[in-house]
C-alpha distance (Angstrom), angle and dihedral (degrees) to the residues before:
residue distance angle dihedral
M1 . . .
K2 3.79 . .
N3 3.79 137.4 .
I4 3.80 103.9 -130.1
Y5 3.78 131.5 -165.9
L6 3.81 119.8 -161.3
A7 3.80 120.4 -156.6
G8 3.77 138.0 172.3
R9 3.75 134.3 25.7
L10 3.80 116.3 32.0
D11 3.76 99.7 -154.2
T12 3.77 122.0 32.2
G13 3.75 134.9 171.8
E14 3.80 85.6 -95.9
G15 3.80 96.7 53.9
H16 3.79 142.7 -81.2
I17 3.80 122.2 -44.2
G18 3.82 89.2 -122.4
E19 3.79 91.0 58.5
F20 3.80 91.7 50.7
S21 3.80 89.0 48.1
E22 3.80 90.3 54.8
E23 3.80 90.6 47.5
L24 3.80 91.6 53.0
E25 3.79 92.2 47.6
S26 3.81 91.6 48.8
R27 3.82 85.5 60.2
G28 3.82 91.2 55.0
H29 3.80 99.9 -97.3
T30 3.80 123.6 127.7
V31 3.80 118.3 -127.5
I32 3.79 105.6 -152.7
E33 3.81 128.1 -151.3
K34 3.78 101.1 8.3
W35 3.79 96.0 -154.9
F36 3.81 89.2 164.5
V37 3.83 95.2 68.5
E38 3.81 108.0 119.5
G39 3.81 113.3 -97.4
R40 3.80 95.8 6.7
L41 3.81 94.9 112.8
P42 3.79 112.9 35.0
K43 3.80 117.1 -152.8
P44 2.93 142.6 -95.8
Y45 3.80 88.4 48.1
L46 3.81 96.8 -152.9
D47 3.81 90.5 52.8
N48 3.81 88.3 55.0
V49 3.80 101.8 44.4
D50 3.80 92.1 147.2
T51 3.81 87.4 66.1
S52 3.81 101.0 27.7
A53 3.81 99.7 50.6
P54 3.81 97.9 56.2
A55 3.81 89.9 39.6
A56 3.82 91.1 53.7
E57 3.81 90.9 50.8
A58 3.80 92.8 47.0
M59 3.81 93.5 46.3
L60 3.79 92.8 49.7
W61 3.80 91.7 47.9
A62 3.82 91.5 47.4
A63 3.82 91.9 51.1
Y64 3.79 88.9 50.7
Q65 3.80 95.5 45.7
S66 3.82 99.1 41.0
D67 3.79 121.3 113.7
V68 3.80 90.1 -147.2
F69 3.80 124.1 26.5
I70 3.80 116.4 -168.8
L71 3.81 121.2 -168.4
H72 3.78 124.2 -172.7
P73 3.81 100.0 -170.6
T74 3.77 133.3 -155.4
D75 3.80 128.3 -173.2
D76 3.81 89.4 -95.6
I77 3.81 104.4 39.0
L78 3.84 94.4 146.7
G79 3.83 106.6 167.9
A80 3.79 92.9 23.9
A81 3.81 88.4 64.2
V82 3.80 88.8 59.7
E83 3.79 91.3 48.4
F84 3.82 89.8 48.0
G85 3.81 89.8 52.8
A86 3.80 91.8 51.1
A87 3.80 91.4 48.4
L88 3.79 92.0 48.2
A89 3.82 92.5 47.7
S90 3.79 89.6 51.5
T91 3.82 92.2 60.5
E92 3.80 90.3 78.1
G93 3.79 104.3 114.2
R94 3.81 92.0 -1.6
E95 3.78 106.1 98.3
D96 3.81 89.0 166.8
K97 3.82 93.7 61.4
K98 3.80 115.4 104.2
V99 3.81 120.9 -149.3
I100 3.78 107.4 -174.5
V101 3.79 127.5 -174.9
V102 3.79 113.6 -162.9
N103 3.79 116.7 -143.1
P104 3.81 99.2 -22.7
F105 3.79 90.0 159.7
E106 3.82 95.8 86.9
V107 3.82 100.0 47.0
R108 3.78 136.2 62.2
Q109 3.79 100.4 -67.6
S110 3.76 129.0 -136.7
V111 3.80 120.4 -141.8
F112 3.81 85.0 -128.6
Y113 3.81 90.5 68.7
A114 3.82 84.5 72.9
H115 3.82 93.4 53.6
P116 3.83 110.7 126.4
A117 3.82 91.4 -118.1
V118 3.82 92.9 56.4
I119 3.78 123.7 91.1
A120 3.81 112.8 -156.5
V121 3.80 113.8 -158.1
R122 3.79 132.2 -179.4
G123 3.79 96.6 -133.5
L124 3.78 148.9 -25.3
A125 3.81 91.0 -73.8
E126 3.81 88.6 69.5
I127 3.80 90.1 52.0
R128 3.79 90.4 49.6
S129 3.81 89.6 54.2
Q130 3.81 94.3 56.4
Q131 3.79 118.8 107.6
W132 3.82 95.9 -120.5
Y133 3.82 92.6 52.8
């Protein structure tokens, strides 16, 4: 089973990130650092540094350490771009690591979506069809 980190858009045309998290866990995977859980990260982040700082460290480490990193981007992904960078950097020497970008075709694209370690898919159905799933 895999340690999975989910980043990016909360609610997509295919459902909420929390629902997908539950689906993955029902299959025996572990979804690490569930930043998307309601109330976990109070805003504004800089007014809540006691919560935000350790969360930022944990989220970055989880993106780096994950076996599978899944990003559902938007044009303004902000922090998720940092997590994506950490996940991508962590593929060096880890051919088994999966960095997946879900439906990047309809948003402002990053050149890094074309990196050889990145798998671009058109939706969650393509993730569900992968061998590790």
